[in-house]
mmCIF file of the protein (N, C-alpha, C, O) and its ligand, coordinates in Angstrom:
data_MODEL
# 
_entry.id   MODEL 
# 
loop_
_entity.id 
_entity.type 
_entity.pdbx_number_of_molecules 
1 polymer     1 
2 non-polymer 1 
# 
_entity_poly.entity_id                      1 
_entity_poly.type                           'polypeptide(L)' 
_entity_poly.nstd_linkage                   no 
_entity_poly.nstd_monomer                   no 
_entity_poly.pdbx_seq_one_letter_code       MPERVRFRCNNCGHRFEIEVLNEDERREARRKNRPTNAVHCPECLRTDIRRGWD 
_entity_poly.pdbx_seq_one_letter_code_can   MPERVRFRCNNCGHRFEIEVLNEDERREARRKNRPTNAVHCPECLRTDIRRGWD 
_entity_poly.pdbx_strand_id                 A 
# 
loop_
_entity_poly_seq.entity_id 
_entity_poly_seq.num 
_entity_poly_seq.mon_id 
_entity_poly_seq.hetero 
1 1  MET n 
1 2  PRO n 
1 3  GLU n 
1 4  ARG n 
1 5  VAL n 
1 6  ARG n 
1 7  PHE n 
1 8  ARG n 
1 9  CYS n 
1 10 ASN n 
1 11 ASN n 
1 12 CYS n 
1 13 GLY n 
1 14 HIS n 
1 15 ARG n 
1 16 PHE n 
1 17 GLU n 
1 18 ILE n 
1 19 GLU n 
1 20 VAL n 
1 21 LEU n 
1 22 ASN n 
1 23 GLU n 
1 24 ASP n 
1 25 GLU n 
1 26 ARG n 
1 27 ARG n 
1 28 GLU n 
1 29 ALA n 
1 30 ARG n 
1 31 ARG n 
1 32 LYS n 
1 33 ASN n 
1 34 ARG n 
1 35 PRO n 
1 36 THR n 
1 37 ASN n 
1 38 ALA n 
1 39 VAL n 
1 40 HIS n 
1 41 CYS n 
1 42 PRO n 
1 43 GLU n 
1 44 CYS n 
1 45 LEU n 
1 46 ARG n 
1 47 THR n 
1 48 ASP n 
1 49 ILE n 
1 50 ARG n 
1 51 ARG n 
1 52 GLY n 
1 53 TRP n 
1 54 ASP n 
# 
loop_
_struct_asym.id 
_struct_asym.entity_id 
A 1 
B 2 
# 
loop_
_chem_comp.id 
_chem_comp.type 
_chem_comp.mon_nstd_flag 
ALA 'L-peptide linking' y 
ARG 'L-peptide linking' y 
ASN 'L-peptide linking' y 
ASP 'L-peptide linking' y 
CYS 'L-peptide linking' y 
GLU 'L-peptide linking' y 
GLY 'peptide linking'   y 
HIS 'L-peptide linking' y 
ILE 'L-peptide linking' y 
LEU 'L-peptide linking' y 
LYS 'L-peptide linking' y 
MET 'L-peptide linking' y 
PHE 'L-peptide linking' y 
PRO 'L-peptide linking' y 
THR 'L-peptide linking' y 
TRP 'L-peptide linking' y 
VAL 'L-peptide linking' y 
ZN  non-polymer         . 
# 
_pdbx_entity_nonpoly.entity_id   2 
_pdbx_entity_nonpoly.name        ? 
_pdbx_entity_nonpoly.comp_id     ZN 
# 
_pdbx_nonpoly_scheme.asym_id         B 
_pdbx_nonpoly_scheme.entity_id       2 
_pdbx_nonpoly_scheme.mon_id          ZN 
_pdbx_nonpoly_scheme.ndb_seq_num     1 
_pdbx_nonpoly_scheme.pdb_seq_num     101 
_pdbx_nonpoly_scheme.auth_seq_num    101 
_pdbx_nonpoly_scheme.pdb_mon_id      ZN 
_pdbx_nonpoly_scheme.auth_mon_id     ZN 
_pdbx_nonpoly_scheme.pdb_strand_id   A 
_pdbx_nonpoly_scheme.pdb_ins_code    . 
# 
loop_
_atom_site.group_PDB 
_atom_site.id 
_atom_site.type_symbol 
_atom_site.label_atom_id 
_atom_site.label_alt_id 
_atom_site.label_comp_id 
_atom_site.label_asym_id 
_atom_site.label_entity_id 
_atom_site.label_seq_id 
_atom_site.pdbx_PDB_ins_code 
_atom_site.Cartn_x 
_atom_site.Cartn_y 
_atom_site.Cartn_z 
_atom_site.occupancy 
_atom_site.B_iso_or_equiv 
_atom_site.pdbx_formal_charge 
_atom_site.auth_seq_id 
_atom_site.auth_comp_id 
_atom_site.auth_asym_id 
_atom_site.auth_atom_id 
_atom_site.pdbx_PDB_model_num 
ATOM   1   N  N  . MET A 1 1  ? 0.843  -1.206 0.000   1.00 0.00 ? 1   MET A N  1 
ATOM   2   C  CA . MET A 1 1  ? 0.000  0.000  0.000   1.00 0.00 ? 1   MET A CA 1 
ATOM   3   C  C  . MET A 1 1  ? 0.873  1.249  0.000   1.00 0.00 ? 1   MET A C  1 
ATOM   4   O  O  . MET A 1 1  ? 1.795  1.363  0.809   1.00 0.00 ? 1   MET A O  1 
ATOM   5   N  N  . PRO A 1 2  ? 0.593  2.173  -0.890  1.00 0.00 ? 2   PRO A N  1 
ATOM   6   C  CA . PRO A 1 2  ? 1.406  3.392  -0.903  1.00 0.00 ? 2   PRO A CA 1 
ATOM   7   C  C  . PRO A 1 2  ? 1.267  4.170  0.387   1.00 0.00 ? 2   PRO A C  1 
ATOM   8   O  O  . PRO A 1 2  ? 0.269  4.082  1.102   1.00 0.00 ? 2   PRO A O  1 
ATOM   9   N  N  . GLU A 1 3  ? 2.283  4.915  0.645   1.00 0.00 ? 3   GLU A N  1 
ATOM   10  C  CA . GLU A 1 3  ? 2.377  5.671  1.880   1.00 0.00 ? 3   GLU A CA 1 
ATOM   11  C  C  . GLU A 1 3  ? 2.227  7.150  1.518   1.00 0.00 ? 3   GLU A C  1 
ATOM   12  O  O  . GLU A 1 3  ? 2.835  7.611  0.553   1.00 0.00 ? 3   GLU A O  1 
ATOM   13  N  N  . ARG A 1 4  ? 1.433  7.887  2.273   1.00 0.00 ? 4   ARG A N  1 
ATOM   14  C  CA . ARG A 1 4  ? 1.313  9.324  1.982   1.00 0.00 ? 4   ARG A CA 1 
ATOM   15  C  C  . ARG A 1 4  ? 2.349  10.101 2.770   1.00 0.00 ? 4   ARG A C  1 
ATOM   16  O  O  . ARG A 1 4  ? 2.460  9.976  3.990   1.00 0.00 ? 4   ARG A O  1 
ATOM   17  N  N  . VAL A 1 5  ? 3.095  10.896 2.049   1.00 0.00 ? 5   VAL A N  1 
ATOM   18  C  CA . VAL A 1 5  ? 4.169  11.642 2.685   1.00 0.00 ? 5   VAL A CA 1 
ATOM   19  C  C  . VAL A 1 5  ? 4.023  13.127 2.367   1.00 0.00 ? 5   VAL A C  1 
ATOM   20  O  O  . VAL A 1 5  ? 3.678  13.509 1.249   1.00 0.00 ? 5   VAL A O  1 
ATOM   21  N  N  . ARG A 1 6  ? 4.289  13.942 3.360   1.00 0.00 ? 6   ARG A N  1 
ATOM   22  C  CA . ARG A 1 6  ? 4.224  15.391 3.157   1.00 0.00 ? 6   ARG A CA 1 
ATOM   23  C  C  . ARG A 1 6  ? 5.584  15.920 2.746   1.00 0.00 ? 6   ARG A C  1 
ATOM   24  O  O  . ARG A 1 6  ? 6.614  15.549 3.310   1.00 0.00 ? 6   ARG A O  1 
ATOM   25  N  N  . PHE A 1 7  ? 5.568  16.795 1.749   1.00 0.00 ? 7   PHE A N  1 
ATOM   26  C  CA . PHE A 1 7  ? 6.798  17.406 1.291   1.00 0.00 ? 7   PHE A CA 1 
ATOM   27  C  C  . PHE A 1 7  ? 6.621  18.913 1.240   1.00 0.00 ? 7   PHE A C  1 
ATOM   28  O  O  . PHE A 1 7  ? 5.507  19.426 1.144   1.00 0.00 ? 7   PHE A O  1 
ATOM   29  N  N  . ARG A 1 8  ? 7.718  19.589 1.306   1.00 0.00 ? 8   ARG A N  1 
ATOM   30  C  CA . ARG A 1 8  ? 7.702  21.029 1.126   1.00 0.00 ? 8   ARG A CA 1 
ATOM   31  C  C  . ARG A 1 8  ? 8.800  21.400 0.138   1.00 0.00 ? 8   ARG A C  1 
ATOM   32  O  O  . ARG A 1 8  ? 9.922  20.898 0.198   1.00 0.00 ? 8   ARG A O  1 
ATOM   33  N  N  . CYS A 1 9  ? 8.440  22.288 -0.764  1.00 0.00 ? 9   CYS A N  1 
ATOM   34  C  CA . CYS A 1 9  ? 9.370  22.699 -1.812  1.00 0.00 ? 9   CYS A CA 1 
ATOM   35  C  C  . CYS A 1 9  ? 10.375 23.704 -1.265  1.00 0.00 ? 9   CYS A C  1 
ATOM   36  O  O  . CYS A 1 9  ? 10.001 24.675 -0.608  1.00 0.00 ? 9   CYS A O  1 
ATOM   37  N  N  . ASN A 1 10 ? 11.643 23.464 -1.539  1.00 0.00 ? 10  ASN A N  1 
ATOM   38  C  CA . ASN A 1 10 ? 12.681 24.405 -1.105  1.00 0.00 ? 10  ASN A CA 1 
ATOM   39  C  C  . ASN A 1 10 ? 12.760 25.612 -2.020  1.00 0.00 ? 10  ASN A C  1 
ATOM   40  O  O  . ASN A 1 10 ? 13.331 26.643 -1.664  1.00 0.00 ? 10  ASN A O  1 
ATOM   41  N  N  . ASN A 1 11 ? 12.183 25.470 -3.197  1.00 0.00 ? 11  ASN A N  1 
ATOM   42  C  CA . ASN A 1 11 ? 12.259 26.562 -4.169  1.00 0.00 ? 11  ASN A CA 1 
ATOM   43  C  C  . ASN A 1 11 ? 11.148 27.590 -3.957  1.00 0.00 ? 11  ASN A C  1 
ATOM   44  O  O  . ASN A 1 11 ? 11.420 28.779 -3.789  1.00 0.00 ? 11  ASN A O  1 
ATOM   45  N  N  . CYS A 1 12 ? 9.884  27.122 -3.966  1.00 0.00 ? 12  CYS A N  1 
ATOM   46  C  CA . CYS A 1 12 ? 8.766  28.074 -3.867  1.00 0.00 ? 12  CYS A CA 1 
ATOM   47  C  C  . CYS A 1 12 ? 8.033  27.989 -2.528  1.00 0.00 ? 12  CYS A C  1 
ATOM   48  O  O  . CYS A 1 12 ? 7.158  28.809 -2.250  1.00 0.00 ? 12  CYS A O  1 
ATOM   49  N  N  . GLY A 1 13 ? 8.384  27.002 -1.697  1.00 0.00 ? 13  GLY A N  1 
ATOM   50  C  CA . GLY A 1 13 ? 7.766  26.896 -0.385  1.00 0.00 ? 13  GLY A CA 1 
ATOM   51  C  C  . GLY A 1 13 ? 6.418  26.196 -0.389  1.00 0.00 ? 13  GLY A C  1 
ATOM   52  O  O  . GLY A 1 13 ? 5.776  26.098 0.657   1.00 0.00 ? 13  GLY A O  1 
ATOM   53  N  N  . HIS A 1 14 ? 5.975  25.710 -1.532  1.00 0.00 ? 14  HIS A N  1 
ATOM   54  C  CA . HIS A 1 14 ? 4.691  25.021 -1.646  1.00 0.00 ? 14  HIS A CA 1 
ATOM   55  C  C  . HIS A 1 14 ? 4.697  23.728 -0.827  1.00 0.00 ? 14  HIS A C  1 
ATOM   56  O  O  . HIS A 1 14 ? 5.660  22.962 -0.844  1.00 0.00 ? 14  HIS A O  1 
ATOM   57  N  N  . ARG A 1 15 ? 3.589  23.510 -0.109  1.00 0.00 ? 15  ARG A N  1 
ATOM   58  C  CA . ARG A 1 15 ? 3.456  22.276 0.659   1.00 0.00 ? 15  ARG A CA 1 
ATOM   59  C  C  . ARG A 1 15 ? 2.495  21.346 -0.050  1.00 0.00 ? 15  ARG A C  1 
ATOM   60  O  O  . ARG A 1 15 ? 1.428  21.761 -0.502  1.00 0.00 ? 15  ARG A O  1 
ATOM   61  N  N  . PHE A 1 16 ? 2.877  20.096 -0.142  1.00 0.00 ? 16  PHE A N  1 
ATOM   62  C  CA . PHE A 1 16 ? 2.016  19.124 -0.806  1.00 0.00 ? 16  PHE A CA 1 
ATOM   63  C  C  . PHE A 1 16 ? 2.189  17.753 -0.181  1.00 0.00 ? 16  PHE A C  1 
ATOM   64  O  O  . PHE A 1 16 ? 3.174  17.472 0.501   1.00 0.00 ? 16  PHE A O  1 
ATOM   65  N  N  . GLU A 1 17 ? 1.204  16.915 -0.435  1.00 0.00 ? 17  GLU A N  1 
ATOM   66  C  CA . GLU A 1 17 ? 1.202  15.570 0.128   1.00 0.00 ? 17  GLU A CA 1 
ATOM   67  C  C  . GLU A 1 17 ? 1.004  14.601 -1.026  1.00 0.00 ? 17  GLU A C  1 
ATOM   68  O  O  . GLU A 1 17 ? 0.074  14.755 -1.817  1.00 0.00 ? 17  GLU A O  1 
ATOM   69  N  N  . ILE A 1 18 ? 1.865  13.613 -1.122  1.00 0.00 ? 18  ILE A N  1 
ATOM   70  C  CA . ILE A 1 18 ? 1.738  12.666 -2.231  1.00 0.00 ? 18  ILE A CA 1 
ATOM   71  C  C  . ILE A 1 18 ? 1.926  11.252 -1.729  1.00 0.00 ? 18  ILE A C  1 
ATOM   72  O  O  . ILE A 1 18 ? 2.432  11.022 -0.630  1.00 0.00 ? 18  ILE A O  1 
ATOM   73  N  N  . GLU A 1 19 ? 1.512  10.317 -2.547  1.00 0.00 ? 19  GLU A N  1 
ATOM   74  C  CA . GLU A 1 19 ? 1.724  8.916  -2.238  1.00 0.00 ? 19  GLU A CA 1 
ATOM   75  C  C  . GLU A 1 19 ? 3.058  8.489  -2.813  1.00 0.00 ? 19  GLU A C  1 
ATOM   76  O  O  . GLU A 1 19 ? 3.340  8.711  -3.991  1.00 0.00 ? 19  GLU A O  1 
ATOM   77  N  N  . VAL A 1 20 ? 3.867  7.883  -1.987  1.00 0.00 ? 20  VAL A N  1 
ATOM   78  C  CA . VAL A 1 20 ? 5.138  7.348  -2.463  1.00 0.00 ? 20  VAL A CA 1 
ATOM   79  C  C  . VAL A 1 20 ? 5.110  5.841  -2.306  1.00 0.00 ? 20  VAL A C  1 
ATOM   80  O  O  . VAL A 1 20 ? 4.312  5.301  -1.539  1.00 0.00 ? 20  VAL A O  1 
ATOM   81  N  N  . LEU A 1 21 ? 5.975  5.169  -3.031  1.00 0.00 ? 21  LEU A N  1 
ATOM   82  C  CA . LEU A 1 21 ? 6.040  3.712  -2.938  1.00 0.00 ? 21  LEU A CA 1 
ATOM   83  C  C  . LEU A 1 21 ? 6.677  3.327  -1.617  1.00 0.00 ? 21  LEU A C  1 
ATOM   84  O  O  . LEU A 1 21 ? 7.601  3.988  -1.144  1.00 0.00 ? 21  LEU A O  1 
ATOM   85  N  N  . ASN A 1 22 ? 6.182  2.262  -1.029  1.00 0.00 ? 22  ASN A N  1 
ATOM   86  C  CA . ASN A 1 22 ? 6.839  1.750  0.166   1.00 0.00 ? 22  ASN A CA 1 
ATOM   87  C  C  . ASN A 1 22 ? 8.008  0.860  -0.251  1.00 0.00 ? 22  ASN A C  1 
ATOM   88  O  O  . ASN A 1 22 ? 8.252  0.666  -1.442  1.00 0.00 ? 22  ASN A O  1 
ATOM   89  N  N  . GLU A 1 23 ? 8.729  0.321  0.731   1.00 0.00 ? 23  GLU A N  1 
ATOM   90  C  CA . GLU A 1 23 ? 9.923  -0.480 0.438   1.00 0.00 ? 23  GLU A CA 1 
ATOM   91  C  C  . GLU A 1 23 ? 9.650  -1.609 -0.550  1.00 0.00 ? 23  GLU A C  1 
ATOM   92  O  O  . GLU A 1 23 ? 10.380 -1.775 -1.526  1.00 0.00 ? 23  GLU A O  1 
ATOM   93  N  N  . ASP A 1 24 ? 8.602  -2.380 -0.295  1.00 0.00 ? 24  ASP A N  1 
ATOM   94  C  CA . ASP A 1 24 ? 8.285  -3.527 -1.147  1.00 0.00 ? 24  ASP A CA 1 
ATOM   95  C  C  . ASP A 1 24 ? 7.996  -3.093 -2.575  1.00 0.00 ? 24  ASP A C  1 
ATOM   96  O  O  . ASP A 1 24 ? 8.460  -3.709 -3.535  1.00 0.00 ? 24  ASP A O  1 
ATOM   97  N  N  . GLU A 1 25 ? 7.220  -2.022 -2.700  1.00 0.00 ? 25  GLU A N  1 
ATOM   98  C  CA . GLU A 1 25 ? 6.848  -1.541 -4.029  1.00 0.00 ? 25  GLU A CA 1 
ATOM   99  C  C  . GLU A 1 25 ? 8.045  -0.963 -4.786  1.00 0.00 ? 25  GLU A C  1 
ATOM   100 O  O  . GLU A 1 25 ? 8.143  -1.081 -6.007  1.00 0.00 ? 25  GLU A O  1 
ATOM   101 N  N  . ARG A 1 26 ? 8.944  -0.340 -4.038  1.00 0.00 ? 26  ARG A N  1 
ATOM   102 C  CA . ARG A 1 26 ? 10.163 0.175  -4.676  1.00 0.00 ? 26  ARG A CA 1 
ATOM   103 C  C  . ARG A 1 26 ? 10.994 -0.976 -5.204  1.00 0.00 ? 26  ARG A C  1 
ATOM   104 O  O  . ARG A 1 26 ? 11.511 -0.919 -6.320  1.00 0.00 ? 26  ARG A O  1 
ATOM   105 N  N  . ARG A 1 27 ? 11.121 -2.022 -4.400  1.00 0.00 ? 27  ARG A N  1 
ATOM   106 C  CA . ARG A 1 27 ? 11.893 -3.197 -4.801  1.00 0.00 ? 27  ARG A CA 1 
ATOM   107 C  C  . ARG A 1 27 ? 11.277 -3.818 -6.055  1.00 0.00 ? 27  ARG A C  1 
ATOM   108 O  O  . ARG A 1 27 ? 11.975 -4.173 -7.004  1.00 0.00 ? 27  ARG A O  1 
ATOM   109 N  N  . GLU A 1 28 ? 9.962  -3.937 -6.029  1.00 0.00 ? 28  GLU A N  1 
ATOM   110 C  CA . GLU A 1 28 ? 9.225  -4.505 -7.150  1.00 0.00 ? 28  GLU A CA 1 
ATOM   111 C  C  . GLU A 1 28 ? 9.448  -3.667 -8.419  1.00 0.00 ? 28  GLU A C  1 
ATOM   112 O  O  . GLU A 1 28 ? 9.672  -4.214 -9.499  1.00 0.00 ? 28  GLU A O  1 
ATOM   113 N  N  . ALA A 1 29 ? 9.387  -2.378 -8.280  1.00 0.00 ? 29  ALA A N  1 
ATOM   114 C  CA . ALA A 1 29 ? 9.582  -1.480 -9.425  1.00 0.00 ? 29  ALA A CA 1 
ATOM   115 C  C  . ALA A 1 29 ? 10.981 -1.617 -9.996  1.00 0.00 ? 29  ALA A C  1 
ATOM   116 O  O  . ALA A 1 29 ? 11.170 -1.627 -11.212 1.00 0.00 ? 29  ALA A O  1 
ATOM   117 N  N  . ARG A 1 30 ? 11.975 -1.725 -9.095  1.00 0.00 ? 30  ARG A N  1 
ATOM   118 C  CA . ARG A 1 30 ? 13.351 -1.883 -9.554  1.00 0.00 ? 30  ARG A CA 1 
ATOM   119 C  C  . ARG A 1 30 ? 13.524 -3.207 -10.271 1.00 0.00 ? 30  ARG A C  1 
ATOM   120 O  O  . ARG A 1 30 ? 14.196 -3.288 -11.299 1.00 0.00 ? 30  ARG A O  1 
ATOM   121 N  N  . ARG A 1 31 ? 12.917 -4.234 -9.725  1.00 0.00 ? 31  ARG A N  1 
ATOM   122 C  CA . ARG A 1 31 ? 13.025 -5.557 -10.307 1.00 0.00 ? 31  ARG A CA 1 
ATOM   123 C  C  . ARG A 1 31 ? 12.472 -5.564 -11.733 1.00 0.00 ? 31  ARG A C  1 
ATOM   124 O  O  . ARG A 1 31 ? 13.023 -6.221 -12.617 1.00 0.00 ? 31  ARG A O  1 
ATOM   125 N  N  . LYS A 1 32 ? 11.405 -4.847 -11.944 1.00 0.00 ? 32  LYS A N  1 
ATOM   126 C  CA . LYS A 1 32 ? 10.789 -4.771 -13.269 1.00 0.00 ? 32  LYS A CA 1 
ATOM   127 C  C  . LYS A 1 32 ? 11.411 -3.669 -14.118 1.00 0.00 ? 32  LYS A C  1 
ATOM   128 O  O  . LYS A 1 32 ? 10.940 -3.359 -15.212 1.00 0.00 ? 32  LYS A O  1 
ATOM   129 N  N  . ASN A 1 33 ? 12.482 -3.088 -13.583 1.00 0.00 ? 33  ASN A N  1 
ATOM   130 C  CA . ASN A 1 33 ? 13.195 -2.064 -14.327 1.00 0.00 ? 33  ASN A CA 1 
ATOM   131 C  C  . ASN A 1 33 ? 12.352 -0.828 -14.597 1.00 0.00 ? 33  ASN A C  1 
ATOM   132 O  O  . ASN A 1 33 ? 12.527 -0.146 -15.607 1.00 0.00 ? 33  ASN A O  1 
ATOM   133 N  N  . ARG A 1 34 ? 11.452 -0.558 -13.693 1.00 0.00 ? 34  ARG A N  1 
ATOM   134 C  CA . ARG A 1 34 ? 10.637 0.648  -13.835 1.00 0.00 ? 34  ARG A CA 1 
ATOM   135 C  C  . ARG A 1 34 ? 11.271 1.741  -12.994 1.00 0.00 ? 34  ARG A C  1 
ATOM   136 O  O  . ARG A 1 34 ? 11.829 1.465  -11.932 1.00 0.00 ? 34  ARG A O  1 
ATOM   137 N  N  . PRO A 1 35 ? 11.191 2.948  -13.448 1.00 0.00 ? 35  PRO A N  1 
ATOM   138 C  CA . PRO A 1 35 ? 11.765 4.036  -12.650 1.00 0.00 ? 35  PRO A CA 1 
ATOM   139 C  C  . PRO A 1 35 ? 10.995 4.217  -11.350 1.00 0.00 ? 35  PRO A C  1 
ATOM   140 O  O  . PRO A 1 35 ? 9.764  4.215  -11.347 1.00 0.00 ? 35  PRO A O  1 
ATOM   141 N  N  . THR A 1 36 ? 11.705 4.370  -10.268 1.00 0.00 ? 36  THR A N  1 
ATOM   142 C  CA . THR A 1 36 ? 11.033 4.701  -9.015  1.00 0.00 ? 36  THR A CA 1 
ATOM   143 C  C  . THR A 1 36 ? 10.717 6.189  -9.103  1.00 0.00 ? 36  THR A C  1 
ATOM   144 O  O  . THR A 1 36 ? 11.477 6.965  -9.682  1.00 0.00 ? 36  THR A O  1 
ATOM   145 N  N  . ASN A 1 37 ? 9.612  6.566  -8.534  1.00 0.00 ? 37  ASN A N  1 
ATOM   146 C  CA . ASN A 1 37 ? 9.129  7.927  -8.773  1.00 0.00 ? 37  ASN A CA 1 
ATOM   147 C  C  . ASN A 1 37 ? 10.046 9.008  -8.241  1.00 0.00 ? 37  ASN A C  1 
ATOM   148 O  O  . ASN A 1 37 ? 10.479 8.974  -7.089  1.00 0.00 ? 37  ASN A O  1 
ATOM   149 N  N  . ALA A 1 38 ? 10.329 9.955  -9.093  1.00 0.00 ? 38  ALA A N  1 
ATOM   150 C  CA . ALA A 1 38 ? 11.074 11.132 -8.677  1.00 0.00 ? 38  ALA A CA 1 
ATOM   151 C  C  . ALA A 1 38 ? 10.052 12.174 -8.252  1.00 0.00 ? 38  ALA A C  1 
ATOM   152 O  O  . ALA A 1 38 ? 9.264  12.658 -9.065  1.00 0.00 ? 38  ALA A O  1 
ATOM   153 N  N  . VAL A 1 39 ? 10.074 12.507 -6.989  1.00 0.00 ? 39  VAL A N  1 
ATOM   154 C  CA . VAL A 1 39 ? 9.083  13.453 -6.466  1.00 0.00 ? 39  VAL A CA 1 
ATOM   155 C  C  . VAL A 1 39 ? 9.473  14.872 -6.845  1.00 0.00 ? 39  VAL A C  1 
ATOM   156 O  O  . VAL A 1 39 ? 10.626 15.276 -6.696  1.00 0.00 ? 39  VAL A O  1 
ATOM   157 N  N  . HIS A 1 40 ? 8.498  15.618 -7.334  1.00 0.00 ? 40  HIS A N  1 
ATOM   158 C  CA . HIS A 1 40 ? 8.768  17.009 -7.651  1.00 0.00 ? 40  HIS A CA 1 
ATOM   159 C  C  . HIS A 1 40 ? 7.607  17.883 -7.186  1.00 0.00 ? 40  HIS A C  1 
ATOM   160 O  O  . HIS A 1 40 ? 6.503  17.391 -6.951  1.00 0.00 ? 40  HIS A O  1 
ATOM   161 N  N  . CYS A 1 41 ? 7.860  19.144 -7.060  1.00 0.00 ? 41  CYS A N  1 
ATOM   162 C  CA . CYS A 1 41 ? 6.848  20.102 -6.636  1.00 0.00 ? 41  CYS A CA 1 
ATOM   163 C  C  . CYS A 1 41 ? 5.797  20.273 -7.735  1.00 0.00 ? 41  CYS A C  1 
ATOM   164 O  O  . CYS A 1 41 ? 6.151  20.499 -8.892  1.00 0.00 ? 41  CYS A O  1 
ATOM   165 N  N  . PRO A 1 42 ? 4.505  20.169 -7.387  1.00 0.00 ? 42  PRO A N  1 
ATOM   166 C  CA . PRO A 1 42 ? 3.462  20.328 -8.404  1.00 0.00 ? 42  PRO A CA 1 
ATOM   167 C  C  . PRO A 1 42 ? 3.332  21.764 -8.896  1.00 0.00 ? 42  PRO A C  1 
ATOM   168 O  O  . PRO A 1 42 ? 2.746  22.008 -9.951  1.00 0.00 ? 42  PRO A O  1 
ATOM   169 N  N  . GLU A 1 43 ? 3.864  22.698 -8.152  1.00 0.00 ? 43  GLU A N  1 
ATOM   170 C  CA . GLU A 1 43 ? 3.756  24.109 -8.534  1.00 0.00 ? 43  GLU A CA 1 
ATOM   171 C  C  . GLU A 1 43 ? 4.863  24.528 -9.507  1.00 0.00 ? 43  GLU A C  1 
ATOM   172 O  O  . GLU A 1 43 ? 4.590  25.048 -10.590 1.00 0.00 ? 43  GLU A O  1 
ATOM   173 N  N  . CYS A 1 44 ? 6.090  24.299 -9.111  1.00 0.00 ? 44  CYS A N  1 
ATOM   174 C  CA . CYS A 1 44 ? 7.205  24.794 -9.926  1.00 0.00 ? 44  CYS A CA 1 
ATOM   175 C  C  . CYS A 1 44 ? 7.986  23.662 -10.581 1.00 0.00 ? 44  CYS A C  1 
ATOM   176 O  O  . CYS A 1 44 ? 8.929  23.903 -11.335 1.00 0.00 ? 44  CYS A O  1 
ATOM   177 N  N  . LEU A 1 45 ? 7.582  22.405 -10.284 1.00 0.00 ? 45  LEU A N  1 
ATOM   178 C  CA . LEU A 1 45 ? 8.167  21.212 -10.904 1.00 0.00 ? 45  LEU A CA 1 
ATOM   179 C  C  . LEU A 1 45 ? 9.624  20.962 -10.531 1.00 0.00 ? 45  LEU A C  1 
ATOM   180 O  O  . LEU A 1 45 ? 10.293 20.140 -11.158 1.00 0.00 ? 45  LEU A O  1 
ATOM   181 N  N  . ARG A 1 46 ? 10.109 21.653 -9.535  1.00 0.00 ? 46  ARG A N  1 
ATOM   182 C  CA . ARG A 1 46 ? 11.482 21.408 -9.097  1.00 0.00 ? 46  ARG A CA 1 
ATOM   183 C  C  . ARG A 1 46 ? 11.526 20.171 -8.213  1.00 0.00 ? 46  ARG A C  1 
ATOM   184 O  O  . ARG A 1 46 ? 10.544 19.826 -7.556  1.00 0.00 ? 46  ARG A O  1 
ATOM   185 N  N  . THR A 1 47 ? 12.669 19.513 -8.206  1.00 0.00 ? 47  THR A N  1 
ATOM   186 C  CA . THR A 1 47 ? 12.820 18.343 -7.338  1.00 0.00 ? 47  THR A CA 1 
ATOM   187 C  C  . THR A 1 47 ? 13.583 18.703 -6.070  1.00 0.00 ? 47  THR A C  1 
ATOM   188 O  O  . THR A 1 47 ? 13.962 17.836 -5.282  1.00 0.00 ? 47  THR A O  1 
ATOM   189 N  N  . ASP A 1 48 ? 13.794 19.979 -5.895  1.00 0.00 ? 48  ASP A N  1 
ATOM   190 C  CA . ASP A 1 48 ? 14.486 20.462 -4.707  1.00 0.00 ? 48  ASP A CA 1 
ATOM   191 C  C  . ASP A 1 48 ? 13.481 20.577 -3.567  1.00 0.00 ? 48  ASP A C  1 
ATOM   192 O  O  . ASP A 1 48 ? 13.003 21.666 -3.250  1.00 0.00 ? 48  ASP A O  1 
ATOM   193 N  N  . ILE A 1 49 ? 13.172 19.450 -2.964  1.00 0.00 ? 49  ILE A N  1 
ATOM   194 C  CA . ILE A 1 49 ? 12.146 19.411 -1.933  1.00 0.00 ? 49  ILE A CA 1 
ATOM   195 C  C  . ILE A 1 49 ? 12.655 18.670 -0.704  1.00 0.00 ? 49  ILE A C  1 
ATOM   196 O  O  . ILE A 1 49 ? 13.660 17.962 -0.754  1.00 0.00 ? 49  ILE A O  1 
ATOM   197 N  N  . ARG A 1 50 ? 11.943 18.849 0.390   1.00 0.00 ? 50  ARG A N  1 
ATOM   198 C  CA . ARG A 1 50 ? 12.301 18.068 1.574   1.00 0.00 ? 50  ARG A CA 1 
ATOM   199 C  C  . ARG A 1 50 ? 11.056 17.540 2.244   1.00 0.00 ? 50  ARG A C  1 
ATOM   200 O  O  . ARG A 1 50 ? 9.960  18.073 2.069   1.00 0.00 ? 50  ARG A O  1 
ATOM   201 N  N  . ARG A 1 51 ? 11.238 16.485 3.011   1.00 0.00 ? 51  ARG A N  1 
ATOM   202 C  CA . ARG A 1 51 ? 10.132 15.861 3.720   1.00 0.00 ? 51  ARG A CA 1 
ATOM   203 C  C  . ARG A 1 51 ? 9.687  16.706 4.894   1.00 0.00 ? 51  ARG A C  1 
ATOM   204 O  O  . ARG A 1 51 ? 10.494 17.363 5.552   1.00 0.00 ? 51  ARG A O  1 
ATOM   205 N  N  . GLY A 1 52 ? 8.378  16.679 5.148   1.00 0.00 ? 52  GLY A N  1 
ATOM   206 C  CA . GLY A 1 52 ? 7.861  17.312 6.349   1.00 0.00 ? 52  GLY A CA 1 
ATOM   207 C  C  . GLY A 1 52 ? 7.451  18.752 6.116   1.00 0.00 ? 52  GLY A C  1 
ATOM   208 O  O  . GLY A 1 52 ? 7.938  19.414 5.200   1.00 0.00 ? 52  GLY A O  1 
ATOM   209 N  N  . TRP A 1 53 ? 6.555  19.220 6.954   1.00 0.00 ? 53  TRP A N  1 
ATOM   210 C  CA . TRP A 1 53 ? 6.032  20.565 6.805   1.00 0.00 ? 53  TRP A CA 1 
ATOM   211 C  C  . TRP A 1 53 ? 6.533  21.506 7.904   1.00 0.00 ? 53  TRP A C  1 
ATOM   212 O  O  . TRP A 1 53 ? 5.997  22.603 8.060   1.00 0.00 ? 53  TRP A O  1 
ATOM   213 N  N  . ASP A 1 54 ? 7.532  21.102 8.656   1.00 0.00 ? 54  ASP A N  1 
ATOM   214 C  CA . ASP A 1 54 ? 8.002  21.943 9.749   1.00 0.00 ? 54  ASP A CA 1 
ATOM   215 C  C  . ASP A 1 54 ? 8.676  23.204 9.226   1.00 0.00 ? 54  ASP A C  1 
ATOM   216 O  O  . ASP A 1 54 ? 9.135  24.031 10.015  1.00 0.00 ? 54  ASP A O  1 
HETATM 217 ZN ZN . ZN  B 2 .  ? 7.855  24.547 -5.788  1.00 0.00 2 101 ZN  A ZN 1 
# 
């Protein structure tokens, strides 16, 4: 089951919550040679983000 994680963008400060793959799903994706998701900000599309809303 995907896990919902909160992220905050270091570029524009936008806060968002997305589903990320858990350990098992990441392993499965790698095994099938699928890219594991690169999380990016939905506002500015930068990947310069960090976990948590603190
Ligand atoms: Zn952003």
